[in-house]
C-alpha positions, 0 to 999 in steps of 0.5 A: 467485486472490484471497487474503483477509487479515484483521487488517491495516490500510492502514498494514500494507499500505503497510509491505509495499509499502515492504518489497517496494520495498526488497527489490527494490533489494537483489534478486540479479537483475533478474527478482526485483527486477521481480517485487517491484516489480510486486507492490508496484505492484499492492498500491499500486494496490489501496490507492488504490481505498480510501476515505480513512480516517475520520481524514482525512475528519474533518480535512477536515470540521474545516477546511471548518467554519472 
């Protein structure tokens, strides 16, 4: 099942991943902790498939133009 969410940016998803990892560290049981880490890993892997943000491309172009 795919879920679409609009209105969130990459930084928002990165914050969600970080929150899941912190929550995993404080989970009451190992099963819950592992599930939170798994979700964080899946979101992180999806983020890595995205193209770099426009700002990063502009910064790279500025450095290469020197």
